[in-house]
C-alpha positions in Angstrom: 3.3 32.2 -20.6 4.9 34.4 -17.9 7.9 33.0 -16.1 7.6 31.9 -12.5 9.8 33.5 -9.8 13.0 31.5 -9.5 12.7 31.2 -5.8 9.1 29.8 -6.3 10.4 27.4 -8.9 13.0 25.9 -6.4 10.7 26.2 -3.4 13.1 28.2 -1.3 13.1 31.6 0.5 15.0 34.6 -0.7 17.4 34.3 2.2 18.1 30.6 1.4 21.7 29.6 1.7 23.7 28.2 -1.3 23.5 24.8 0.2 19.7 25.0 0.5 19.5 26.1 -3.1 21.6 23.2 -4.2 19.5 20.7 -2.2 16.3 22.1 -3.6 17.6 21.9 -7.2 19.0 18.4 -6.7 15.6 17.2 -5.6 13.8 18.7 -8.6 16.5 17.5 -11.1 16.2 14.0 -9.9 12.4 14.1 -10.0 12.0 15.7 -13.5 15.1 14.6 -15.4 14.1 13.6 -19.0 15.8 10.2 -18.7 13.6 9.3 -15.8 10.5 10.6 -17.6 10.9 9.6 -21.2 8.3 11.3 -23.5 6.9 13.5 -20.7 7.0 17.0 -22.0 5.7 18.5 -18.8 8.5 16.9 -16.8 11.0 18.1 -19.3 9.8 21.7 -19.0 9.9 21.5 -15.2 13.5 20.2 -15.5 14.5 23.1 -17.7 12.7 25.6 -15.5 14.5 24.3 -12.4 17.8 24.3 -14.2 17.4 27.9 -15.3 16.5 29.0 -11.8 19.5 27.2 -10.3 21.9 28.7 -12.9 20.9 32.2 -11.8 20.5 31.7 -8.0 23.8 29.7 -7.7 25.7 32.6 -9.3 26.4 35.4 -6.8 26.4 38.2 -9.4 23.3 36.9 -11.3 21.5 36.4 -8.0 22.2 39.9 -6.9 21.0 41.3 -10.2 17.9 39.2 -10.1 17.1 40.1 -6.5 17.4 43.8 -7.4 15.8 44.1 -10.9 14.1 40.7 -11.5 14.3 39.1 -14.9 15.4 42.4 -16.5 18.5 42.4 -14.3 19.9 39.2 -15.8 19.2 39.8 -19.5 22.4 39.6 -21.4 24.3 37.9 -18.6 24.3 34.6 -20.3 22.3 31.4 -19.4 21.4 28.0 -20.8 19.8 27.7 -24.1 16.6 25.7 -24.5 18.7 22.7 -25.6 22.1 23.2 -23.8 22.3 23.2 -20.1 25.9 22.4 -19.8 26.7 25.8 -18.3 24.4 25.1 -15.3 26.4 22.0 -14.4 29.9 23.4 -13.9 29.4 22.3 -10.2 27.7 19.1 -11.1 29.7 16.8 -8.8 29.2 19.4 -6.0 25.5 19.2 -6.4 25.0 15.4 -6.8 28.1 14.0 -5.1 29.6 11.0 -6.7 29.3 11.5 -10.4 29.7 7.8 -11.2 26.6 7.0 -9.1 24.3 9.8 -10.3 22.3 7.6 -12.7 21.8 5.1 -9.9 20.6 7.9 -7.7 18.1 9.1 -10.4 16.9 5.7 -11.8 18.0 3.0 -9.3 20.4 0.3 -10.3 17.5 -1.9 -11.5 16.8 0.4 -14.4 20.0 -0.7 -16.2 19.3 -3.6 -18.5 21.8 -5.5 -20.5 21.2 -6.9 -24.0 18.3 -9.3 -23.9 17.3 -8.4 -20.3 13.8 -9.6 -20.0 11.3 -7.7 -18.0 9.3 -9.2 -15.2 5.5 -9.7 -15.5 2.9 -7.5 -13.7 1.6 -8.2 -10.2 -2.1 -9.0 -10.0 -4.8 -8.2 -7.4 -7.7 -10.4 -6.3 -10.3 -9.4 -3.6 -12.1 -12.0 -1.6 -14.6 -11.8 1.3 -14.5 -14.5 4.0 -16.7 -15.3 7.1 -15.6 -13.9 10.4 -14.9 -17.4 11.8 -12.7 -18.4 8.9 -10.6 -15.2 9.4 -10.1 -16.2 13.1 -9.3 -19.9 12.6 -8.0 -19.9 9.0 -9.3 -21.6 5.9 -8.6 -22.5 2.3 -10.4 -20.7 -0.5 -10.4 -21.7 -4.2 -10.2 -18.7 -6.6 -10.3 -18.3 -10.3 -8.7 -15.4 -12.2 -7.3 -14.5 -15.6 -3.5 -14.0 -16.1 -1.0 -13.8 -18.9 0.6 -17.2 -18.9 3.7 -18.2 -20.8 3.0 -19.3 -24.4 3.6 -23.1 -24.6 4.2 -22.9 -28.3 7.3 -20.6 -28.2 8.1 -21.1 -24.5 7.6 -17.4 -23.8 10.2 -16.2 -26.4 7.5 -14.8 -28.8 9.5 -16.1 -31.7 8.2 -18.8 -34.1 9.7 -22.3 -33.6 13.1 -22.6 -35.2 13.8 -18.9 -34.8 14.9 -16.7 -31.9 14.8 -13.1 -30.8 17.7 -10.9 -32.0 19.4 -7.9 -30.5 17.8 -4.7 -31.8 20.2 -3.1 -34.4 18.9 0.4 -33.7 19.5 0.6 -29.9 22.1 -2.3 -29.7 20.0 -4.0 -27.0 19.7 -1.1 -24.6 16.0 -0.4 -25.4 16.8 3.3 -25.5 18.0 5.9 -28.0 20.3 8.6 -26.6 21.0 12.0 -28.0 23.6 14.4 -26.6 22.3 17.7 -25.3 25.2 19.5 -23.8 26.4 17.9 -20.6 23.5 15.4 -20.5 22.4 12.8 -22.9 18.6 12.7 -23.4 17.1 9.2 -23.7 13.9 8.0 -25.4 12.4 4.6 -25.9 13.7 2.8 -29.0 11.0 2.9 -31.7 12.2 -0.3 -33.3 11.9 -2.6 -30.3 9.6 -0.6 -28.1 12.2 -0.6 -25.4 12.7 -4.4 -25.2 16.2 -4.3 -26.7 15.3 -7.2 -29.0 13.3 -7.7 -32.1 11.4 -10.7 -33.5 11.7 -11.2 -37.2 9.2 -14.1 -37.3 6.6 -13.9 -34.5 5.0 -17.0 -32.9 1.6 -17.8 -34.5 0.0 -18.7 -31.2 0.8 -15.6 -29.2 1.5 -13.1 -32.0 5.0 -12.5 -30.6 3.9 -11.5 -27.1 5.3 -14.6 -25.5 2.2 -14.8 -23.3 -1.4 -15.8 -23.6 -4.5 -14.9 -21.5 -5.6 -18.0 -19.5 -8.0 -18.8 -16.7 -6.2 -19.9 -13.6 -7.6 -21.8 -10.6 -5.7 -22.1 -7.4 -6.3 -22.8 -3.7 -5.4 -19.9 -1.4 -4.5 -20.7 2.3 -5.8 -18.0 4.7 -3.7 -18.1 7.9 -5.4 -18.1 11.3 -5.9 -14.7 12.8 -5.9 -12.7 9.5 -7.3 -9.2 9.9 -9.7 -7.3 7.7 -7.8 -5.5 4.9 -4.7 -7.7 5.0 -3.3 -9.4 2.0 -1.8 -12.8 1.1 1.0 -12.8 -1.4 1.3 -15.8 -3.8 4.7 -15.7 -5.6 4.8 -16.3 -9.3 1.0 -16.3 -9.9 0.9 -12.9 -11.5 1.4 -12.2 -15.2 4.3 -13.9 -17.0 6.9 -11.5 -18.2 7.3 -10.8 -21.9 10.2 -12.4 -23.7 10.4 -15.2 -21.1 10.7 -12.8 -18.2 9.8 -13.9 -14.7 6.2 -13.9 -13.5 4.8 -11.3 -11.1 3.0 -12.1 -7.9 -0.7 -12.4 -7.0 -1.9 -10.2 -4.1 -5.1 -11.5 -2.5 -6.8 -8.8 -0.4 -9.1 -10.1 2.3 -12.3 -8.5 3.5 -13.8 -10.1 6.7 -17.6 -10.2 7.0 -18.9 -8.9 10.4 -20.3 -11.6 12.8 -23.7 -11.4 14.2 -22.6 -11.9 17.8 -18.8 -11.6 18.0 -16.4 -8.7 17.6 -12.6 -8.7 17.5 -10.0 -6.5 19.0 -6.4 -7.6 18.2 -6.3 -11.2 19.5 -9.3 -11.0 21.8 -13.0 -11.7 21.0 -16.0 -10.0 22.6 -19.7 -10.9 22.9 -22.7 -9.9 25.0 -24.7 -12.4 27.0 -28.1 -11.6 28.6 -29.0 -12.8 32.1 -32.1 -12.2 34.3 -32.3 -10.0 37.4 -32.4 -13.1 39.6 -29.3 -14.6 38.0 -27.5 -11.3 38.4 -28.6 -11.0 42.1 -28.1 -14.6 43.2 -25.3 -15.7 40.8 -25.6 -18.5 38.4 -23.8 -21.1 36.2 -24.7 -20.4 32.5 -23.8 -22.2 29.3 -22.2 -20.0 26.6 -21.5 -21.0 23.0 -18.0 -20.0 21.7 -17.1 -18.9 18.2 -15.8 -22.4 17.5 -19.3 -23.8 18.3 -18.4 -25.5 21.6 -20.3 -24.9 24.8 -18.5 -23.7 27.9 -19.7 -23.2 31.5 -19.4 -19.7 32.8 -19.8 -18.8 36.5 -21.7 -15.5 37.0 -20.9 -14.1 40.5 -23.7 -13.0 42.7 -24.5 -9.2 42.5 -22.9 -8.7 39.1 -23.8 -5.3 37.6 -25.1 -4.7 34.1 -22.3 -4.2 31.6 -19.6 -5.9 33.5 -17.0 -8.0 31.7 -16.1 -11.7 32.4 -12.8 -13.0 30.9 -12.5 -16.5 29.6 -8.9 -17.3 29.0 -7.6 -18.8 25.7 -10.9 -18.7 23.9 -9.9 -15.8 21.6 -8.0 -15.6 18.3 -5.1 -18.0 17.7 -1.8 -16.1 17.6 1.9 -16.9 17.3 2.5 -16.1 21.0 -0.5 -18.1 22.2 -4.2 -17.4 22.0 -6.3 -14.4 23.0 -9.1 -14.3 25.4 -12.9 -14.2 25.2 -14.6 -11.3 27.0 -18.3 -11.7 27.8 -20.3 -8.5 28.5 -23.1 -9.2 31.0 -26.4 -7.6 30.0 -29.0 -7.7 32.9 -32.4 -7.9 31.3 -35.4 -6.4 33.1 -38.7 -8.2 32.3 -41.1 -6.0 30.4 -44.1 -7.9 31.7 -44.6 -9.7 35.0 -47.1 -12.4 35.9 -49.3 -11.6 38.9 -47.2 -13.9 41.1 -44.0 -12.4 39.8 -45.2 -8.9 40.6 -46.1 -10.0 44.1 -42.6 -11.4 44.6 -40.9 -8.2 43.3 -43.0 -6.0 45.6 -42.1 -8.3 48.5 -38.5 -8.0 47.5 -38.8 -4.2 47.4 -40.2 -4.1 50.9 -37.6 -6.5 52.2 -34.6 -4.8 50.7 -35.8 -1.2 50.8 -35.7 1.2 47.9 -33.7 4.4 47.6 -36.1 7.1 46.3 -33.3 9.7 46.2 -30.4 8.0 44.3 -27.1 10.0 43.9 -25.1 10.1 40.6 -22.5 7.4 40.2 -18.9 8.7 39.6 -18.1 8.3 36.0 -14.8 6.6 36.9 -16.8 3.7 38.1 -18.3 3.2 34.7 -15.0 2.8 32.9 -15.4 -1.0 32.7 -19.1 -1.0 31.8 
């Protein structure tokens, strides 16, 4: 397979400064270093490719020859072999900074495990759907799910009663086998203990040495008032138990809220639409409105209210830490589709008394902002 252009490999332009070249290589080296990607051949090849590109572009003479003649210009000028990249790291501390902290930079301090360091269990996800009202005011929901629970027979150790786990003699408890390759040491997962750092000579009969068993769990989940659609509730320690007695992961309960037939929510406020008659809109009225909680409140509709206008009812919205939101009622003036004979007579009389505008002008759009 043909080689890629070195500038393309590092993702820099030909006029890039030495500092830009170092930064680009540092980013790729951290991303694709074999110790961070054990067993990933593709990542290892990308690491080698980036190292070869940096070795050339960081050297003024090699860079000049490469810029002028391409790959042919650097033939015979020396470079890293497929298994020895030590030449490329003469300026290693200059590239990565503090040498003592480089492995923390690449892996994070949490990747270092001492002998017998047990791994934590996996986090679990559970999805539930709750009614709109329960999301607003809160509720409790019982859920059932499967999780890897600590084996009661061996107390999570995975070893049969009367025995215990032992430090792996192959990796000496590190969980990794390292092989020197020039300046770096390449790491791979220990085949004897599968990276755990310990071995079990006599596995537990109940769990087969896993230290955990699949069990059905039933718990009550508290949904806080005001929870929004798509939010999650975290329940500590209800995920899978870790192998070898490791700590348990967490359970993430994701919440989906069912739409309500009459109410909608925006932040801490609730919205609904209430129909009134033409006469109520014209004369004004006191109407009874049911809230989301199910209680009935009296709402005063002012005379002459227009279709689509909003009325605000304070403190009838979503409970929140800073108080409670409001309820907004959108007034919908309903025009009767059929009139009785007497009703038609009265409407015609009203029309004559109030007069009708047979040439109405458009209403400015700015006046419709609240409709």
